[in-house]
C-alpha positions as CSV (number, residue, x, y, z in Angstrom):
1,X,-6.4,-15.1,41.4
2,X,-4.1,-12.2,42.3
3,X,-5.0,-8.8,43.8
4,X,-3.2,-5.8,42.4
5,X,-2.9,-3.9,45.6
6,X,-1.6,-0.7,44.0
7,X,-4.6,-0.4,41.8
8,X,-7.0,-1.2,44.7
9,X,-5.3,1.5,46.8
10,X,-5.6,4.0,43.9
11,X,-9.3,3.3,43.5
12,X,-9.7,3.7,47.3
13,X,-7.8,7.0,47.3
14,X,-9.8,8.5,44.4
15,X,-13.1,7.4,45.9
16,X,-12.2,8.9,49.3
17,X,-11.0,12.1,47.6
18,X,-14.2,12.5,45.5
19,X,-16.3,11.7,48.5
20,X,-14.6,14.4,50.6
21,X,-14.9,17.0,47.7
22,X,-18.7,16.3,47.3
23,X,-19.4,16.6,51.0
24,X,-17.4,19.8,51.3
25,X,-19.2,21.2,48.2
26,X,-22.6,20.3,49.6
27,X,-21.7,21.8,52.9
28,X,-20.6,25.0,51.3
29,X,-23.8,25.1,49.3
30,X,-25.9,24.8,52.4
31,X,-23.9,27.5,54.1
32,X,-24.3,29.8,51.1
33,X,-28.0,29.0,50.8
34,X,-28.5,29.9,54.4
35,X,-26.5,33.1,54.0
36,X,-28.7,34.0,51.0
37,X,-31.7,34.0,53.3
38,X,-33.4,31.0,52.0
39,X,-33.4,29.2,55.4
40,X,-34.9,31.7,57.8
41,X,-34.6,35.2,56.4
42,X,-34.0,38.0,59.0
43,X,-37.0,40.3,59.2
44,X,-36.7,43.7,57.7
45,X,-33.4,43.1,55.8
46,X,-33.6,44.0,52.1
47,X,-31.9,41.6,49.7
48,X,-28.5,42.9,48.8
49,X,-25.8,42.0,46.4
50,X,-24.1,39.6,48.8
51,X,-27.3,37.6,49.1
52,X,-27.5,37.2,45.3
53,X,-23.9,36.1,45.2
54,X,-24.5,33.6,48.0
55,X,-27.6,32.2,46.1
56,X,-25.6,31.8,42.9
57,X,-22.7,30.2,44.9
58,X,-25.2,27.8,46.5
59,X,-26.7,26.8,43.2
60,X,-23.2,26.2,41.6
61,X,-22.2,24.0,44.6
62,X,-25.4,22.0,44.3
63,X,-25.0,21.7,40.6
64,X,-21.4,20.4,41.0
65,X,-22.6,17.8,43.5
66,X,-25.4,16.8,41.1
67,X,-22.9,16.5,38.2
68,X,-20.6,14.2,40.2
69,X,-23.5,12.0,41.2
70,X,-24.8,11.8,37.7
71,X,-21.4,10.9,36.4
72,X,-21.1,8.2,39.0
73,X,-24.5,6.8,38.0
74,X,-23.5,6.9,34.4
75,X,-20.4,4.9,35.1
76,X,-22.4,2.3,37.1
77,X,-25.5,1.9,34.9
78,X,-24.6,0.2,31.6
79,X,-25.7,1.5,28.3
């Protein structure tokens, strides 16, 4: 039995990279969600355009994380 270290290193690198990307995307989604006022909205501030953009950004970040997780599950689960 022989280990192909180059391939193992490549798999490790891609896995580490995807993990970092998902964590960053989720963090950006949380920050955008809070900026949109969904955490604890400030009293007396009317919703503006930047809050709507922040909410859309948060949803897109969360959707990207969900897509990566679904793709990973699809690769693992046979069938």
